[in-house]
C-alpha positions in Angstrom: 17.6 0.5 -3.0 15.2 -2.4 -3.5 14.3 -5.1 -1.1 16.7 -7.9 -2.1 20.2 -9.4 -1.7 22.1 -6.0 -2.0 20.0 -4.5 0.8 20.3 -7.7 2.9 24.1 -7.6 2.6 24.1 -3.9 3.7 21.8 -4.7 6.7 23.8 -7.7 7.7 27.0 -5.5 7.6 25.3 -2.9 9.8 23.7 -5.2 12.4 23.7 -3.5 15.7 24.7 -5.3 18.9 21.9 -4.7 21.4 22.6 -7.5 23.9 20.7 -10.1 21.8 21.4 -11.9 18.6 20.7 -9.6 15.6 18.4 -10.5 12.7 20.0 -12.2 9.7 18.8 -11.0 6.4 18.8 -13.3 3.3 18.6 -16.4 5.5 15.6 -18.8 5.2 12.7 -17.6 7.2 8.9 -18.2 6.8 7.9 -21.0 4.4 5.1 -20.7 1.9 3.1 -22.9 4.3 3.8 -20.6 7.2 2.7 -17.6 5.1 -0.5 -19.3 4.0 -1.3 -20.3 7.6 -0.8 -16.7 8.8 -3.0 -15.4 6.0 -5.7 -17.9 6.9 -5.6 -16.8 10.6 -5.6 -13.1 9.7 -8.3 -13.4 7.0 -6.5 -11.3 4.5 -3.5 -11.6 2.1 0.0 -10.4 3.0 1.7 -8.0 0.6 4.4 -9.6 -1.6 7.2 -7.5 -0.3 6.3 -8.3 3.3 6.2 -12.0 2.4 9.6 -11.7 0.7 11.2 -10.0 3.7 10.0 -12.5 6.2 10.7 -15.5 4.0 14.3 -14.2 3.9 14.8 -13.2 7.6 15.9 -15.1 10.6 15.3 -13.3 13.9 16.9 -15.3 16.8 16.9 -12.3 19.1 13.3 -11.3 18.6 14.0 -7.9 17.1 10.9 -8.0 14.8 7.3 -8.8 15.6 7.3 -12.6 15.9 5.9 -13.6 12.6 7.8 -16.9 12.7 5.9 -18.0 15.8 2.7 -16.2 14.7 0.0 -15.9 17.5 -3.2 -14.2 16.3 -3.9 -13.1 19.9 -0.6 -11.2 20.0 -1.4 -9.6 16.6 -4.8 -8.6 17.8 -3.3 -7.0 20.9 -1.0 -4.9 18.8 -3.9 -3.7 16.7 -6.0 -3.1 19.8 -3.1 -1.0 21.2 -3.3 1.2 18.0 -7.1 1.7 18.6 -6.6 2.4 22.3 -4.2 5.2 21.4 -6.8 6.7 19.0 -9.4 6.4 21.7 -7.1 8.1 24.2 -6.7 11.1 21.9 -10.5 11.3 21.3 -11.0 11.4 25.1 -8.1 13.6 26.2 -6.9 15.6 23.2 -10.1 16.4 21.2 -9.1 14.2 18.3 -11.9 13.7 15.7 -12.0 12.7 12.1 -14.2 14.5 9.5 -15.3 11.1 8.2 -17.1 10.5 11.4 -19.4 13.5 11.0 -20.3 15.8 13.9 -18.8 14.8 17.2 -21.4 13.6 19.7 -21.5 15.4 23.0 -21.2 12.2 25.0 -17.7 10.5 25.1 -19.2 7.0 25.0 -21.0 7.8 21.7 -17.9 9.4 20.2 -15.8 6.3 21.1 -18.4 4.0 19.7 -18.3 5.8 16.3 -14.5 5.4 16.2 -14.6 1.8 17.3 -17.2 0.8 14.7 -15.3 2.6 11.9 -11.8 1.3 12.8 -12.2 -2.2 11.4 -12.9 -0.6 7.9 -9.5 1.1 7.9 -6.7 -0.5 5.9 -5.1 -3.4 7.9 -1.7 -3.0 9.4 1.2 -5.4 9.9 3.4 -4.9 13.0 7.1 -4.8 12.0 9.1 -3.5 14.9 7.9 -1.7 18.1 5.3 0.9 17.0 6.2 0.6 13.2 3.5 -0.9 11.0 3.4 -1.7 7.3 0.1 -0.9 5.5 -1.2 -4.3 4.4 -4.0 -2.9 2.2 -4.2 -2.6 -0.6 -2.3 -5.9 -0.9 0.7 -4.8 -3.1 4.4 -4.2 -2.7 5.6 -0.7 -2.0 3.1 0.4 0.7 4.6 2.8 3.3 5.6 2.0 6.9 4.0 4.1 9.6 5.2 5.0 13.0 2.1 5.0 15.2 1.8 6.4 18.7 -1.8 7.4 19.5 -2.7 9.8 16.7 0.9 10.9 16.3 1.4 9.1 13.1 4.2 9.7 10.6 5.7 7.9 7.6 8.7 5.9 8.7 9.7 4.6 5.3 8.3 5.1 1.9 8.3 1.3 1.6 9.8 -1.7 3.4 13.3 -1.2 1.9 13.5 2.5 2.9 12.1 1.6 6.3 14.8 -1.0 6.9 17.5 1.4 5.8 16.2 4.1 8.1 15.6 1.9 11.1 18.5 -0.6 10.9 21.3 0.6 8.7 22.6 3.2 11.0 25.9 3.4 9.1 25.9 7.2 8.9 22.7 7.3 6.8 19.6 7.5 9.1 18.3 10.3 6.9 14.6 10.4 7.6 13.7 12.7 4.7 15.7 10.6 2.2 13.7 7.5 3.2 10.3 9.1 3.4 9.4 12.4 1.6 12.3 12.3 -0.9 10.6 9.1 -2.3 7.2 8.6 -3.8 4.9 7.6 -1.0 1.8 5.7 -1.9 -1.4 7.1 -0.3 -3.1 4.7 2.1 -6.7 5.5 3.0 -7.1 7.1 6.5 -3.5 6.3 7.6 -1.9 8.7 5.1 -4.4 11.4 6.1 -3.3 11.0 9.7 0.4 11.1 8.7 0.1 14.5 7.0 
């Protein structure tokens, strides 16, 4: 199923009651001006499917990351949280990427290598909790990742499959159907970690 009215109707029909107002799909959300302002603050373009979703989403209960009331500091904190999880696994679990070369014997040097490389990784967009859409390359159809430290998995082959998996719990909830049964685009570094 594609991101659009049919999916929005299904998601609206499956809205879960969790003690706060559920998101409404297909309702006016971000404007073109809002989107341009967010892109200016981030310093990079937002993928078209991400823009489409949040221009057609009202979230009165704050289910999703608050793109409507975008705060760059809050975004930066989410991305820092991802980096801190990677740092934790470098320090406590021996995590190390081949792209970094040989691991230094001193932890501080190892952490500095990871910190200096991390900004070059494809950018992420927080969606819900620890689920992130790959923002780069800037195109529709990038996968959604579930990220907890270096425990990184695909959690949707694209935004539509992610939304079906996460929010359409009408008997579906089939992880494989919404990830590996679909073509998943490779995203530098993140896809390597998800394998």
